[in-house]
N, C-alpha and C positions, 0 to 999 in steps of 0.2 A: 502493499500498500503505502505510497504517494503523500509524505505528508506537503503541504503551504508553507510556503517563505514569508513574512511581512510584506512584499512584493505582490504577491500574491503568485509566482511563480513559482511551478513544481521542480525539488529538489536533483531531479533529474537536466533537465534544463540549467541547471546555473553549475556558474564554473568557477576553481575556488585558484585565490591566487597561489600559485609556488611558495612554496617555504622557502627561505634565505633561512642558512644556513650561515655559522661564521668562517667554515672553509671557507665557503663562495665570498662572503665580505673583503677577504687578508687581498695583497696583494699578489701576482703569480709569481714565483719564484727561478732563481734561474737551479734548471739541470744540474745536478755533478757531472765533470767531463766524463767522457766515457771513455774507459783504460782500454789499450788493443790488448786486446786476450782472447786469443783459437776460442770460438765457435766449438760446441763437444761435438755438433756435424762434422766440424772439419777436422779437431781432435783424431783423428784415426790410425791407430798407428796398425801396417800394415807385415805381418812376422814374413818369417824369410820361405822362401821353397826353392825345394832339391831343380838345381837343373834338367833332373827327370820331369816330373813336377813342370816347367817352365815351359819344357819339350813335347811334351803333351798339350798345354793347352796356346802352341802354334801349330802345330798339328790337327786338333780343329778348330780354328779360327781361318787355317785357308782351307778348310776342307768348305766351311760356310763359305767363305770370299767362292769356291771353286761354283760351289753348288748356285750360288745368284745370278753369276753368270751364265747358268748350262753345262760345266764341264766341258766348254767351247775350250781346244787344245792352243799349245803356242806361250796359252800366259802363266801355267804353273810355278815360275821361277819366281814370280813378280806376286801373286798370291802370296808365299812364302813373305817376304819379304814384307807384302804390307802384314801382312800376317804379325809376324818376328812386330815389329814396331807397336806396331796396333797393343801388344800382351806389356813391351817393353814400356807403353808410358802406364801403361794403369799399375805394371809393378814400381813404379820409380817414380807417382807423383813428382807434380813441382817439377822435373826433368824432361828436359823438351828429346822427343827420341830422335837421334840420329837418320837422318835424311840418306837413303840408300840407293844408288841408282846404278842399274846395270846394263852398264854401252860396251860393253863386250859384248851382246846377247844380235 
């Protein structure tokens, strides 16, 4: 049931003024300067892997590269070199991979 206000309006139709708190009346303060600390997401460590594990990762990556191009012959060496660079870039973040090109092919 709705009750009437002194002006004859119902409570459902009246609006209240927003409540002003002490915190809202204070002057804004400057935020403290942020420290240059790495976030948890970027603070990850990669466990060292064996040469055999690295080789297996390169094999799988080269296979998928060959599959992507329909296993057409003639690009096997480039698939391997590209896969090697990709895997090495994942294993050593922040270190740019060496650009290897085959000039003798």
